C-alpha positions as CSV (number, residue, x, y, z in Angstrom):
1,M,4.9,27.0,-11.3
2,T,6.8,27.3,-14.6
3,A,6.1,25.1,-17.6
4,V,9.5,23.5,-17.2
5,S,8.8,22.5,-13.6
6,Q,5.3,21.3,-14.5
7,S,6.9,19.1,-17.2
8,V,9.4,17.6,-14.7
9,L,6.6,17.0,-12.2
10,A,4.6,15.2,-14.9
11,Q,7.4,12.8,-15.8
12,D,8.5,11.9,-12.3
13,K,7.3,8.3,-12.1
14,D,8.2,8.2,-8.4
15,W,6.1,11.3,-7.5
16,W,3.8,9.2,-5.3
17,R,6.6,8.0,-3.0
18,G,6.3,10.2,0.1
19,A,3.5,12.3,-1.5
20,V,1.0,14.2,0.6
21,I,-2.4,13.4,-0.8
22,Y,-5.4,15.6,0.2
23,Q,-8.7,13.7,0.2
24,I,-11.8,15.5,-1.0
25,Y,-15.3,14.3,-0.3
26,P,-17.1,16.1,-3.1
27,R,-20.5,16.4,-1.6
28,S,-19.0,18.4,1.2
29,Y,-16.2,20.5,-0.2
30,Q,-17.8,23.4,-2.0
31,D,-21.2,24.0,-3.6
32,S,-21.0,26.2,-6.7
33,N,-24.7,26.2,-7.7
34,G,-26.6,26.7,-4.4
35,D,-28.3,23.2,-4.1
36,G,-26.6,22.5,-0.8
37,I,-24.4,19.8,-2.2
38,G,-20.7,20.2,-3.2
39,D,-19.7,19.7,-6.9
40,L,-16.7,19.6,-9.3
41,K,-16.8,23.4,-10.1
42,G,-16.7,24.0,-6.3
43,I,-13.6,21.8,-5.9
44,T,-11.9,23.7,-8.8
45,A,-12.6,27.0,-7.1
46,R,-11.0,25.8,-3.9
47,L,-7.8,24.3,-5.4
48,P,-5.7,27.3,-4.4
49,H,-6.4,26.4,-0.8
50,I,-4.9,23.0,-1.4
51,A,-1.9,24.4,-3.3
52,K,-1.3,26.9,-0.5
53,L,-1.5,24.1,2.0
54,G,1.3,22.3,0.2
55,A,-0.3,19.0,-0.8
56,D,1.2,17.2,-3.8
57,A,-2.1,15.6,-5.0
58,I,-5.8,15.3,-4.4
59,W,-7.9,12.2,-4.1
60,I,-11.5,12.8,-5.0
61,S,-14.1,10.4,-3.6
62,P,-16.6,9.1,-6.3
63,F,-18.4,11.6,-8.5
64,F,-19.6,9.1,-11.1
65,T,-23.3,8.6,-12.1
66,S,-25.0,7.0,-9.1
67,P,-28.4,6.6,-7.4
68,M,-26.5,7.7,-4.3
69,K,-27.7,4.9,-2.0
70,D,-24.1,4.9,-0.7
71,F,-23.3,8.4,-1.8
72,G,-21.4,7.6,-5.0
73,Y,-19.8,4.3,-3.9
74,D,-22.7,2.6,-5.8
75,V,-21.7,3.4,-9.4
76,S,-24.2,3.1,-12.2
77,N,-21.9,4.5,-15.0
78,Y,-18.2,4.3,-14.7
79,V,-17.5,6.8,-17.5
80,D,-19.7,9.8,-16.7
81,V,-20.2,12.4,-14.0
82,D,-23.4,12.4,-11.9
83,P,-25.3,15.6,-12.8
84,M,-25.3,16.4,-9.0
85,F,-21.6,17.0,-9.4
86,G,-21.5,18.6,-12.8
87,S,-20.3,17.3,-16.2
88,L,-17.3,15.7,-17.9
89,S,-16.5,19.2,-19.1
90,D,-16.4,20.4,-15.4
91,F,-14.0,17.5,-14.6
92,D,-11.7,18.5,-17.5
93,G,-11.6,22.0,-16.1
94,L,-10.7,20.7,-12.7
95,I,-7.9,18.6,-14.1
96,A,-6.5,21.6,-16.0
97,E,-6.6,23.9,-13.0
98,A,-5.1,21.3,-10.7
99,H,-2.2,20.7,-13.1
100,R,-1.7,24.4,-13.6
101,L,-1.2,24.7,-9.8
102,G,1.1,21.7,-9.8
103,I,-1.4,19.3,-8.1
104,K,-1.8,15.7,-9.2
105,V,-5.4,14.3,-9.4
106,M,-6.3,10.9,-8.2
107,I,-9.9,9.6,-8.4
108,D,-11.7,7.0,-6.4
109,L,-12.4,3.8,-8.4
110,V,-15.0,1.4,-7.0
111,I,-14.7,-1.9,-9.0
112,S,-15.6,-4.6,-6.4
113,H,-19.3,-3.8,-7.0
114,T,-21.6,-1.6,-8.9
115,S,-25.1,-0.1,-8.2
116,D,-28.0,-2.4,-9.0
117,Q,-29.0,0.4,-11.4
118,H,-25.9,-0.2,-13.5
119,A,-26.8,-1.3,-17.1
120,W,-24.6,-4.4,-16.6
121,F,-26.6,-5.6,-13.6
122,I,-30.0,-4.8,-15.1
123,E,-29.0,-7.1,-18.0
124,S,-27.4,-9.7,-15.7
125,R,-30.5,-10.1,-13.5
126,S,-32.9,-10.3,-16.5
127,S,-32.3,-14.0,-17.1
128,R,-29.8,-16.8,-16.6
129,I,-28.8,-16.9,-20.3
130,N,-28.1,-13.3,-21.3
131,P,-24.6,-12.1,-22.4
132,K,-23.9,-10.6,-18.9
133,S,-25.5,-13.4,-16.9
134,D,-22.1,-14.2,-15.3
135,W,-20.9,-10.6,-14.7
136,Y,-22.1,-10.7,-11.1
137,V,-21.9,-13.3,-8.4
138,W,-25.0,-15.5,-8.6
139,S,-25.8,-18.7,-6.8
140,D,-28.7,-21.1,-6.3
141,A,-30.3,-21.3,-2.9
142,K,-29.6,-24.3,-0.7
143,P,-32.3,-27.0,-0.8
144,D,-34.1,-25.3,2.1
145,G,-34.2,-21.9,0.3
146,T,-31.6,-20.3,2.5
147,P,-28.5,-18.4,1.1
148,P,-25.6,-20.5,-0.4
149,N,-23.3,-19.9,2.5
150,N,-22.7,-17.9,5.7
151,W,-21.1,-14.8,4.2
152,L,-22.1,-11.5,5.9
153,S,-22.4,-8.0,4.6
154,I,-20.4,-5.2,6.2
155,F,-23.6,-3.2,6.3
156,G,-25.3,-6.0,8.3
157,G,-27.1,-9.2,7.6
158,S,-26.4,-11.8,4.9
159,A,-24.2,-11.0,2.0
160,W,-26.8,-12.6,-0.3
161,Q,-30.0,-11.1,-1.7
162,W,-32.8,-13.1,-3.4
163,D,-33.7,-12.1,-6.9
164,P,-37.2,-13.3,-8.0
165,T,-36.5,-12.9,-11.7
166,R,-33.5,-15.3,-11.8
167,M,-34.7,-17.2,-8.8
168,Q,-31.2,-17.0,-7.5
169,Y,-29.2,-15.1,-4.8
170,Y,-26.7,-12.5,-5.7
171,M,-23.8,-11.5,-3.5
172,H,-23.3,-8.0,-2.0
173,N,-20.5,-7.2,0.5
174,F,-22.2,-3.9,1.2
175,L,-25.7,-2.7,0.6
176,T,-28.2,-4.9,-1.2
177,S,-28.2,-2.3,-3.9
178,Q,-24.5,-2.9,-4.4
179,P,-24.1,-6.3,-6.1
180,D,-20.6,-7.7,-6.4
181,L,-19.0,-7.9,-9.8
182,N,-17.7,-11.4,-10.8
183,L,-14.0,-10.5,-11.6
184,H,-13.3,-14.2,-12.2
185,N,-14.9,-13.4,-15.6
186,P,-12.3,-12.0,-18.0
187,Q,-15.0,-9.9,-19.8
188,V,-15.7,-8.1,-16.5
189,Q,-12.0,-7.4,-16.0
190,D,-11.8,-6.0,-19.6
191,A,-14.8,-3.8,-19.0
192,V,-13.4,-2.2,-15.8
193,L,-10.0,-1.8,-17.3
194,D,-11.6,0.1,-20.2
195,A,-13.0,2.5,-17.6
196,V,-9.6,2.9,-16.1
197,R,-8.2,3.9,-19.6
198,F,-11.1,6.3,-20.1
199,W,-10.1,8.4,-17.1
200,L,-6.4,8.1,-17.8
201,K,-7.0,9.5,-21.2
202,R,-8.8,12.5,-19.6
203,G,-5.6,13.3,-17.6
204,V,-5.9,11.7,-14.2
205,D,-2.7,10.9,-12.4
206,G,-3.8,7.9,-10.5
207,F,-6.5,6.1,-8.6
208,R,-7.5,5.3,-5.1
209,L,-9.0,1.8,-5.3
210,D,-11.9,1.2,-2.9
211,T,-12.0,-2.1,-1.0
212,I,-9.2,-3.5,-3.2
213,N,-9.1,-6.8,-1.3
214,F,-12.8,-7.5,-2.0
215,Y,-12.4,-8.0,-5.7
216,F,-12.5,-11.8,-5.8
217,H,-14.6,-14.4,-4.0
218,D,-14.1,-18.1,-3.5
219,K,-15.5,-19.9,-6.6
220,E,-16.6,-22.8,-4.4
221,L,-18.5,-20.5,-2.1
222,R,-17.1,-22.1,1.0
223,D,-18.3,-20.9,4.5
224,N,-16.1,-18.6,6.4
225,P,-14.9,-20.1,9.7
226,A,-15.8,-18.5,13.0
227,L,-13.4,-16.0,14.5
228,A,-12.4,-16.5,18.2
229,P,-13.9,-13.7,20.3
230,E,-10.4,-12.5,21.5
231,R,-9.4,-12.0,17.8
232,R,-12.4,-9.8,16.9
233,N,-11.5,-6.3,16.0
234,A,-13.9,-3.4,15.4
235,A,-11.6,-1.7,12.8
236,T,-13.2,-3.4,9.8
237,A,-16.8,-3.0,11.0
238,P,-18.4,-1.5,14.1
239,A,-18.2,-3.6,17.2
240,V,-22.0,-4.1,17.1
241,N,-21.8,-5.8,13.6
242,P,-21.6,-9.6,13.5
243,Y,-19.3,-9.2,10.5
244,N,-16.5,-9.2,13.0
245,F,-17.5,-12.8,14.1
246,Q,-16.0,-14.4,11.0
247,E,-12.5,-15.0,9.6
248,H,-12.9,-13.6,6.1
249,I,-10.9,-16.0,4.0
250,Y,-13.4,-16.9,1.3
251,D,-15.5,-13.8,0.7
252,K,-12.4,-11.6,0.1
253,N,-8.6,-11.6,0.3
254,R,-8.4,-14.2,-2.5
255,P,-5.1,-15.1,-4.2
256,E,-6.6,-14.6,-7.6
257,N,-6.5,-10.9,-7.0
258,L,-2.8,-10.7,-7.5
259,E,-3.0,-11.6,-11.2
260,F,-5.7,-9.1,-11.7
261,L,-3.7,-6.3,-10.0
262,K,-0.8,-7.1,-12.4
263,R,-3.3,-6.5,-15.3
264,F,-4.4,-3.3,-13.7
265,R,-0.8,-2.1,-13.2
266,A,0.0,-2.9,-16.8
267,V,-2.8,-0.5,-17.9
268,L,-1.3,2.2,-15.6
269,D,2.1,1.6,-17.2
270,E,0.6,2.4,-20.6
271,F,0.6,6.1,-19.4
272,P,3.4,8.2,-17.9
273,A,3.8,8.7,-14.1
274,I,0.6,7.1,-13.0
275,A,0.1,5.7,-9.4
276,A,-2.5,3.8,-7.5
277,V,-3.2,3.4,-3.8
278,G,-5.4,0.5,-2.7
279,E,-7.6,0.5,0.4
280,V,-7.1,-2.8,2.2
281,G,-10.2,-3.2,4.4
282,D,-9.2,-6.0,6.7
283,S,-8.4,-5.7,10.4
284,Q,-7.2,-9.3,10.5
285,R,-4.6,-9.5,7.7
286,G,-4.3,-5.9,6.7
287,L,-0.6,-5.4,6.7
288,E,0.1,-8.8,5.3
289,I,-2.2,-8.0,2.3
290,V,-0.6,-4.6,1.8
291,G,2.7,-6.5,1.5
292,E,1.4,-8.8,-1.1
293,Y,-0.3,-6.1,-3.1
294,T,2.7,-3.7,-3.2
295,S,5.6,-6.2,-3.7
296,G,7.5,-6.9,-6.9
297,G,6.9,-3.5,-8.6
298,D,4.1,-5.0,-10.8
299,K,1.0,-4.4,-8.7
300,M,0.0,-1.4,-6.6
301,Q,2.5,1.4,-5.9
302,M,1.1,1.7,-2.4
303,C,-1.8,0.6,-0.2
304,Y,-3.2,1.7,3.1
305,A,-4.5,-0.4,5.9
306,F,-6.6,0.4,8.9
307,E,-4.0,0.4,11.6
308,F,-4.0,4.2,12.1
309,L,-7.8,4.5,11.3
310,A,-8.7,2.2,14.2
311,P,-10.2,3.4,17.4
312,D,-7.2,2.4,19.5
313,V,-5.7,5.5,21.1
314,L,-2.5,6.5,19.4
315,T,0.5,6.0,21.8
316,A,4.3,6.2,21.3
317,E,4.4,2.4,21.6
318,R,1.6,2.0,19.0
319,V,3.3,4.1,16.3
320,G,6.4,2.0,16.5
321,E,4.5,-1.3,16.6
322,V,2.6,-0.4,13.4
323,Q,5.7,0.7,11.4
324,K,7.7,-2.3,12.5
325,A,4.8,-4.6,11.7
326,F,4.6,-3.0,8.2
327,A,8.3,-3.4,7.6
328,A,8.1,-7.1,8.6
329,A,5.0,-7.8,6.4
330,A,5.9,-5.6,3.4
331,A,9.6,-5.3,3.2
332,E,9.3,-4.4,-0.5
333,G,6.1,-2.4,-0.1
334,W,5.1,1.1,0.4
335,A,2.4,2.3,2.8
336,C,0.1,5.3,2.5
337,W,-0.9,6.4,6.0
338,A,-4.0,8.3,7.1
339,F,-5.4,9.2,10.5
340,S,-8.8,10.2,9.2
341,N,-11.0,9.7,6.2
342,H,-14.7,9.7,5.1
343,D,-15.4,6.4,6.9
344,V,-14.1,6.9,10.4
345,V,-14.5,9.2,13.3
346,R,-12.2,12.2,12.9
347,H,-9.0,11.4,14.7
348,V,-8.9,14.5,17.0
349,S,-12.2,13.2,18.5
350,R,-11.4,9.5,18.1
351,W,-8.2,9.7,20.1
352,G,-8.5,13.0,22.0
353,A,-11.9,12.9,23.6
354,D,-10.4,13.8,27.0
355,V,-7.7,16.2,25.6
356,V,-8.2,19.8,26.8
357,D,-5.8,21.5,24.4
358,R,-7.2,20.2,21.1
359,I,-5.2,22.7,19.1
360,A,-1.8,21.6,20.4
361,Y,-2.9,17.9,20.2
362,A,-3.9,18.3,16.5
363,K,-0.6,20.0,15.7
364,M,1.4,17.2,17.3
365,L,-0.6,14.4,15.5
366,A,-0.1,16.2,12.2
367,A,3.7,16.2,12.7
368,I,3.7,12.5,13.6
369,L,1.7,11.6,10.5
370,L,3.8,13.8,8.2
371,T,7.0,12.3,9.4
372,Q,6.1,8.6,9.1
373,R,7.8,6.4,6.5
374,G,5.3,6.2,3.6
375,S,3.0,8.5,1.7
376,V,0.3,10.5,3.6
377,C,-3.4,11.1,3.1
378,I,-4.9,14.2,4.8
379,Y,-8.7,14.3,4.9
380,Q,-10.5,17.6,4.2
381,G,-11.0,19.6,7.4
382,E,-8.1,17.8,9.2
383,E,-6.0,20.9,8.5
384,L,-8.5,22.9,10.5
385,G,-8.4,20.5,13.5
386,L,-12.1,19.7,13.0
387,T,-13.7,17.4,15.5
388,E,-16.4,14.8,14.8
389,A,-19.8,16.3,14.3
390,D,-22.7,15.1,16.4
391,I,-25.6,14.5,13.9
392,A,-29.1,14.1,15.2
393,F,-30.9,10.9,14.0
394,E,-33.4,12.9,11.9
395,D,-30.5,14.5,10.0
396,L,-28.7,11.2,9.3
397,Q,-28.0,10.4,5.7
398,D,-25.7,7.4,6.0
399,P,-27.6,4.0,5.7
400,Y,-24.9,2.4,7.8
401,G,-25.6,4.7,10.8
402,I,-29.4,4.4,10.3
403,Q,-29.0,0.6,10.4
404,F,-27.0,0.4,13.7
405,W,-28.2,3.6,15.5
406,P,-27.6,4.5,18.3
407,E,-24.7,2.1,19.1
408,F,-23.1,3.1,15.9
409,K,-24.0,6.6,14.5
410,G,-22.6,6.0,11.0
411,R,-20.2,8.1,9.0
412,D,-22.0,11.4,8.7
413,G,-20.2,13.0,11.6
414,C,-17.0,13.1,9.5
415,R,-18.7,14.1,6.3
416,T,-20.2,17.5,7.2
417,P,-19.5,20.4,4.8
418,M,-16.1,22.2,4.8
419,V,-16.1,25.5,6.6
420,W,-14.5,28.4,4.7
421,D,-15.8,31.7,6.0
422,A,-17.3,32.1,9.5
423,Q,-19.2,35.3,8.4
424,A,-20.8,33.8,5.2
425,T,-24.0,31.9,4.7
426,Q,-23.4,28.2,5.5
427,A,-19.8,29.1,6.4
428,G,-19.0,29.8,2.8
429,F,-19.8,26.2,1.6
430,S,-23.1,27.0,0.0
431,S,-25.7,29.7,-0.5
432,A,-28.5,27.2,0.0
433,E,-30.9,27.6,3.0
434,K,-30.2,24.0,3.9
435,T,-27.1,21.8,3.2
436,W,-27.2,18.1,2.7
437,L,-25.7,17.6,6.2
438,P,-25.9,20.4,8.8
439,I,-22.8,22.4,9.6
440,P,-21.9,22.3,13.3
441,V,-21.4,25.7,15.1
442,E,-18.1,24.5,16.5
443,H,-16.8,23.9,13.0
444,V,-17.8,27.4,11.9
445,L,-15.7,28.8,14.7
446,N,-12.7,27.0,13.2
447,A,-13.3,28.1,9.6
448,V,-10.4,28.9,7.2
449,S,-11.2,32.6,7.5
450,V,-10.8,32.4,11.3
451,Q,-7.5,30.5,11.2
452,E,-5.8,32.1,8.2
453,G,-3.0,34.4,9.2
454,N,-3.0,33.3,12.8
455,P,0.4,31.8,13.4
456,D,-0.9,29.8,16.3
457,S,-3.7,28.1,14.3
458,V,-3.9,24.5,13.2
459,L,-4.2,25.6,9.6
460,E,-1.0,27.7,9.6
461,Q,0.8,24.9,11.4
462,Y,-0.1,22.4,8.6
463,R,1.1,24.9,6.0
464,R,4.3,25.5,7.9
465,F,5.0,21.8,8.6
466,L,4.3,20.8,5.0
467,A,6.8,23.4,3.8
468,F,9.3,22.1,6.4
469,R,8.7,18.5,5.2
470,K,9.5,19.5,1.6
471,Q,12.9,20.9,2.7
472,H,14.1,17.5,3.8
473,E,13.7,14.6,1.3
474,A,14.4,12.1,4.1
475,F,10.9,12.8,5.4
476,A,9.3,11.7,2.1
477,K,11.6,8.8,1.1
478,G,14.0,8.0,3.9
479,D,14.2,4.9,6.1
480,I,12.8,5.0,9.7
481,A,14.4,3.7,12.9
482,F,12.7,3.8,16.3
483,Q,14.2,4.4,19.7
484,P,12.5,2.4,22.5
485,A,9.3,4.1,23.5
486,D,9.7,5.8,26.9
487,G,6.3,6.4,28.3
488,S,4.8,9.2,26.4
489,I,8.0,10.0,24.5
490,L,8.0,8.9,20.8
491,A,11.4,9.1,19.1
492,Y,12.7,8.0,15.7
493,T,15.1,8.9,12.9
494,R,14.5,9.3,9.2
495,S,17.6,8.7,7.1
496,L,18.3,9.2,3.4
497,G,21.8,9.4,1.9
498,N,24.1,11.3,4.2
499,E,21.2,13.1,6.1
500,T,19.6,11.7,9.3
501,L,16.7,13.6,10.9
502,L,15.7,13.2,14.5
503,C,12.0,13.4,15.4
504,V,11.0,13.5,19.1
505,F,7.4,13.9,20.4
506,N,5.8,14.3,23.8
507,M,2.5,12.5,23.5
508,S,1.1,13.8,26.8
509,A,-0.6,16.8,28.3
510,V,2.3,17.6,30.7
511,E,5.8,18.8,30.1
512,S,8.3,16.0,29.7
513,D,12.0,15.3,29.1
514,A,13.6,13.1,26.4
515,V,17.2,12.0,26.2
516,M,19.2,13.4,23.3
517,P,20.8,10.6,21.4
518,Q,24.6,10.6,21.0
519,G,26.0,12.5,18.0
520,D,26.5,15.9,16.5
521,W,22.9,17.0,16.2
522,Q,21.9,20.4,14.8
523,E,18.5,21.7,15.9
524,L,16.1,22.4,13.0
525,S,13.7,25.4,12.8
526,G,10.8,26.3,10.7
527,H,8.5,23.5,11.9
528,G,6.4,25.5,14.4
529,F,7.4,23.7,17.6
530,A,9.4,25.2,20.5
531,S,11.6,23.0,22.7
532,S,14.9,23.4,24.5
533,V,17.9,21.3,25.0
534,E,20.1,21.3,28.2
535,N,22.6,18.7,29.5
536,Q,21.7,16.2,26.7
537,K,18.0,16.4,27.6
538,I,15.2,17.7,25.4
539,R,12.6,19.7,27.3
540,L,9.3,19.2,25.5
541,P,6.1,21.1,26.3
542,A,2.8,19.3,26.4
543,W,2.0,17.8,23.0
544,G,5.4,19.2,21.9
545,A,7.9,18.1,19.3
546,Y,11.6,18.5,18.5
547,F,13.5,18.1,15.3
548,A,17.3,17.9,14.6
549,R,19.6,17.0,11.8
550,H,22.8,14.9,11.7
551,G,25.1,14.7,8.6
C-alpha cells in the first residue's frame, strides 16, 4: 500500500461502516517464544495472513496485565501489557506493522469490572474511608447477613461477595475475582477515560467494548423481577444457569449509561478516524439496546448483539427476522454481525452438527455473513472452517466450563490454538512440547498450509469472497431488502446509489430452485459459487449461492 493510500485510509472517519474485522484471541494465535501461549510478537508475525485474507481491521482480545483468572478479561493494569504477551514496545511494533499493511487495530477494553488484584480495588477494599472507597459497588448486608439483593452472576451464584475487611459485600457480574467498577462515580469515569486516551495516543484505531451494557447498576439496588419460563433464553448464559431466570433491569442496561457513552465518544472524537463497537450481552433487550447505544451519532459507532451468536439454527427465515428486527429497533444505528467469537461454540458446529458437507456449508455461511447490512467480525480459524474442539475435563482452563461441567463445557472448545502448518510442531503455533490448550487432530488437517492454494478450500473461498465484496460498495454500506423466505431459499438485495445486488442462497443439503426476480439482472462472477439460470429460475446446488447486479 502506498503512503498516499495509507493516508487516505487513516483519515476516513467512516472506515468502520461495513468493515470486516478479524478477531484475534492472543493466547491462541501465534507463540513466538516457545512457552505454549500466543503473544503480541506472534500476532505481528502473522499479520500478512490477515492482510492476504482481505480484512480491514483486527480486534485483539485483552492483553493487559492480569492474573488471568478469566484470561485477560480481569484487568489489573489498564495501561500495560502482561509479560505473558510481551511489552508495550511489542505492541508498538504490532501497530506499526498493521498500519504498514493497511490494517486498522482495535483492542478489547474491559471497563465494567477489573481484577481484584487491580491497585484500585486493593485500596478500595482496605477501608470504608479511603480515597477509592467508592470506586467499586459496595453494600451492607441485609439484617440477616445475606446479600443486599437477588442479583446473580453470569458465572453462577450470587453477584455479591462478602469482604471481611470492609464487612460489606461487593458486586461482581462475573467471577468473584472481577469486582464491578462504580461508574456512577465521576472519578472512576475519568480514570477509565484516561486509559482510553493512553491507547489512542499509542495509535490504536478503535475499541471493542466488553459487556458495554453492564457499566451501570441501579443505585437503589432493587431486586430484579423473575422472568417467565417461556421468555428464558440461553443466549446470554448457558441454559443450566439460573441467571436466565431473571429480567435484568436493575443490575445492567441502566439509562445512566447513555450519558457516559457520550463522554466516551467525545474522547474518541479527540482523535482522527476512531471507532468503537460495543458488545451488548443481553438476550432479552439486545437489539433495543443496540439501537439506543448507536443512535444520534454521539455514542457508539456500532454494537453487536447475540442474535447470530445464539444456538438457534440459522434458517432463511431467521436471517430476515433478525435484520428486520434490527431495522425496527435501531433505525439510526449500525450493527456489527458475528457468527462466532471466543465465547460461543464455533458456528459450523453450533448450527451444522448434522451437516455432511461441512466445507460447502462453511462457504455458504461466510457468504451470508459477508453480505449482511452492517459491519462483520470474523473469528480466528473461522476462515479455515474450524469446528468446535472437544476438550477433556482434565484439559479445561475456562472457569465457566469447570463450574457447569458436563452440562456446559465452557468456552475452551472455541479457543484452541490456530493451526498454521500441518507438518510443523504444534501445527506451527508453538515450538513448546505442550500448548495452553491442546490442538485437535481434526484442526491440524485443516491448517493454513493444507488449504492455501487449493481453490476448493474454505480459506481460498474466504479470500475470494472478501475480494468480491470489496468490488461492490453496496455490500459494505448499502440498504438491505428481503424477499419472503421460501423454505430453504434466502434472498435479498443490497442497494447503494444506482447499483442493486441480488443475493440468493440455498440453505439446504439438496439442490433447489429459486425464482429470479423481475428486472434486467446481470450475473456476477468472482465469488466462488456456481449456479445456473433457466426460464427465470435459479438452479442452486446444495449450500449454493447466486449473485447478480442491476443498474
